[in-house]
N, C-alpha and C positions, 0 to 999 in steps of 0.2 A: 638933530633932524633925525628921522629914522632913515635907514640904511634903502636904498633902492631896490625894490623887488627883482630877483634875478629871472631872464626870460625862462617860459614854461616849455617852450617849442622842442628845446633840446632831448628833455625827457619824454615828452609826449612822442617824439619820433623813435626814442630807444623801444619804449613799450611796444610801438606799432612792428617794430622789426624783431622783437622777442614774440608776439602773437603771429607774424608771419611763419617763422622759423619753428614753433612748437610744435604743429602738425606733423611734419615731416621727421622731426626728431623721435616723436610719440611712435611714429609709424616704424622708422629704424629700430627703434627698442624693441617693438613686439616681434617684428620680423627677425632680428638677428638671435642667432644660436649661441646665446649667452651661457655660461658656465652654471648660471642658478637653474637652466632646464636639466642638467646632471645632476640627480639627489642621490646621495650616499645610501645604498642598501636597495635601489631599483636599477633591476637591467645591470649594465656593466659599471654602475657608481659613477664617478665623476669622470669616468673615460666614456668616450663616444664609442659607440660599438661598431661604426663604419670605419673609424679611425683603426681602431684594433684588429681588423680584418683588413684594413688597406684596401676598401673599395669605397665605392663612391655612393650617395643614397640612391641612383638610378640604376646600379647593380641588380642584375637578373640573380634568379636561385642559382643559376648554373656556376655563375662567376662566385657567388658568394661561397658556394659548397668548395670550389677549386681554391679559394683563398684559405678557406677553413682547413683543408687537407694538408695543404702547405705548411700552414703555421702548427698544425698538429704535431706533424713529423719533426718540425724543426724544436718545437717546447717540449716535447715529451719527455718526462723527468728521466726515461731511462736510456734516451738517445740525445739529449741535449749535450753539446758542446759550446761553450763560449765563443762567440766570434766579434771581430772586432766592431763592427756595426750595431752590435747590442747595446753598448752602452751610451747612454745619452740622459738627460736630464728629465724625467718625468714620462719617458717613452717607454722603457721598461721596466716591469716588476722586480722585486728584488730577487727571487728565484725561478728556476725553471717552472715548478708545480704552481707557484701563482700566474705564472703567464700562461700556461696550459690552459688551468680552469678560467681566466679572463676570456680566452680564445673561446673556449668551448661555451661560456656564457652568450657572448657575442654570437655565436652561431645560432643557439637556441632561440636567441631573440631573433634574429634577420630570418631565419627559414621559415618560420610560420608567418602568413599572410596578415592574420588578425594581429598577434602580437607586433609584429614589424610596423603595422599600422598604428597601434598605439604607442610605439616608439616614437615614431614618427610625429605625432600628433604633440607628445610632449615637448619634442625638440621646438616645434612650432609654437606651443603655448606653454611656456615656462610658467605662466602667472597662475596657470589651474592645477595648483599644488596637489589639494586633497583627491582630485579629479584621478589624477595620474596614481597615486597610492590606491585606489579604490578598484581601478582597471588593472593593475598588477596583480594585487592580492585576488581579486576575484578569479582572475585566469589562473592563478597558481594553486588556489584550494578549489575550484572547481573540479566536481567528481570527471575522472577519465573514462568510466564506463558510461554510457548513454542510461539515462535513467528510467526510458521506456523499457529497457530489456531488463532491467532490474525487476521493475514492476511486473512485466509478462512472466519472467522465471519464479517469482515468490507466488504469484497467482497461481500458476501450474502446479508448483510443489505444495500448495494447499490443497489444490483440486485432488492430486494424488493421494495426498494424506485422509482428504475427505471419503474418498471412495473406498481405501482399505479400511479405514475405522466403521465405517456404514457398513461393509461386507462381513466385517468381522462380528458387529453386534447381530445381524442378519444369521450368521450360522450359529452364534450363541442362542438365539431365540428358536431356530430350528432344533436344534441339540435338546433344550429345555422341552419343546412340544413333543420330542419323540419319546421323552420319559413319563409324560402324562398319560395313563392308562385310555383314557378318553379318546384321544387322538391315535396312540399306538395301536390299539385294536382295530380301529378303523382301517388305520393303513395296513395292517397285516391282513385283513380281509380282503381289501383290494389287490393286495400283492398275492394272495393266494389265488384270487378269481383270475388275477391276469397269468398265473404260472411264474411269476417272477422268484418266489421261494424255492420252488422245485429246480429251477435252472441252477440255483447258487448251490444245492446240494448235489447234483450230478457228480456222479463218479466215472471216472474214465483215467486215461493216461496221465493227466494231469491232476492228480489227487489232491485236493485241499485239504489243508489243517482245520482244525476244530475253530482257532484264531480266525483264519482266513474268510471261513465261512460264516461266522460271526459278523466280523467287520463287513461283508458284503452285504449280509441280511440288513444291518445295520444302515448303510449307505443307501439300500433300497427303500427302507420305512421312511428316511429322511428325504428323498426324492420324490416320494409318493404326497409327503405333508408339504412338500415347496408347491409340487402341482395342485393339491387340491386345497389349500389354505391361503388365504389373502391377510397378511399380517399389516396392519395398519400403525401408523405413530412413528415412535423414534425407533423401531427394529423391523420397519419394512424394507422390502427388497432395494437395494441402492440404484436408483436411476442417473442415467448419464446426464440429464438434462438439468438435475438438481445441482449438479457439482456447482464451484463458485466460478469456474471458469466459462463454462456455458451460461450462468446467470447473467454475466457481465456481457457475454455478445449477444443474449437475448433479451437484453434489458430494453433497448430501444422497440423491439416488437410488442415486450409485454405492457411497456407504457401507452403505447398506440392502442392496444386493445383496449386497456381500461379507460382511456378517453373514449373510444367509441363505445363500449359497454354502458359508461357513466351517462353520454349524450342520450342513447337508448333510454335507459333508464329515467330521465328527468322527461323525455318526451312521451313515452307510454305510460307513465303514473303520474307524474306530477302535472301535464299538460293534456292528455287525452283522458286521464283517471280510469286507466285500464284496471283488472282486478290482478291482483299477485297471482302468480302460478304457484307449483310445488317448490320450484328450485327457489325462487324470490322471496318466498315464505321462510326457508330453512336459512337463507342467506340474513335474512332480517333477526331470526332467531340466533343465529349465531355472532353477529354484532351485538346483540343486547347481552349476550352470555360473555362477551368479552373472549371469545377461542378463536385460535388459530384454525384455517382450514384443516391442517391436519390433525390436530386435535378433534375437532367435529366430526370429522370422516371416520376417525377412529371408535365412535360411539356405536352402540348396535343399533339394528334398525328398528327394534321395536321402542327403542328411546325416543328416535326420531318421529316415529309415528302417533307416540305418545304428545310429543310438542305441537305435531299437527292439529291431533284432536283437541287439543285444549287452546288451539288458536293462540299460542303464544308469540306472533308476529303482532298482535296488536299489545299494546303499552300496559294497557289497564290490565290486562290477563297476565301478562309476565311478570308486572309488580305483585300479582295475588301468589302465582307460583313461586316467585322467589322467597316470600313471606312464607309461605309453606315449608320449603326448603329448610330454612333457617330454623322454624319451629321443631322440624323433624330431626335437624341435627343437635339441636338443645336435648332434646329428649335423648337421643341416644347417648350424647357425652354425660349425662345425668343418670343413665342406667350403668353406665360400664365402669366396671371396678377398678381400672386405672384410673379413669378419670377422677373417681372418688378419692384413690389414695391421693392423687396430686394435690389437690382442693385441700384435702385433710393436712397434708404436708405444707403447703403455703400457708394454711392458717396457724398452725402449731410451730413449725421449724421455717417458715418461709423466710424471705430477707427482710421482710418488714416487722419482725418481731425483736424487740429488745430484751437481752437477758443479762443478768448480773453474776458472775460465778465468784464466789468466796474463795479465796487462797487460803 
């Protein structure tokens, strides 16, 4: 006969007991400050930073600082003297230097509110292993200087370099124009009319040498050229508003101005169908030629008048003008002796020719 079945009531009661006891046990494991929360290499390692300083988790900054100063004086390598209470299993490092470094690490961890908050979170949530590594190293490797200060200093340095570079180019352009006979003669005539050259050659108590008179006359000519000529393009007089720092500060204003201008353009010329004015026509021509504003402004006035007479803001007229310019360029190149020599070299000795050299 088969053996009678054992009653199942005992196993069911035991399972129910485990189900009842499981949540409190899990909660206790989560809330307990287990040794798993203390990771070697993070903060104080396997030691509790609060226990290292001998303070509780509710201790304030003043109490933590006081405990650190006492332990730092006690374990300083130059002043350390062993005491009977220092010996104990697992409580004191092997040397005073290790103890001093451990105390300093504990203080650095607990004195900062954000680092202390991360450390307390690690003690309360030991299971978030990778999160603790991330917070620890993100704070240690974070730059100590505010990034905004670094950006501001960099932009200011670039702006200063821009200003002096542009001013140097402007001075070079003025010095070159002072050597061009066309501008130099005109500047000397203006200087003579204003009596500036006569003042430079005046004799008196402070008699000037020939070199000083020559330098002063040269400066007078350069100043007249600066005041009478308007240099455009890359050698124009530097303006403060063109520097990078001011461009960044004025960027919102320029953006709003462009949006307003674009809306007016759409309303006036696309919706209401108004005719283009001279400024709008030159703008369309400049865009068709793919030139920047400074490049277009550097063109001579008679060139702009030619563009307007030929109505180049109309696409068909501009295509005809572009074709004419290409044909004219081809004719110039065909008659240029340097271009002929280059073509001859490309034909006879260029990279596409194969030669065989007999040894």
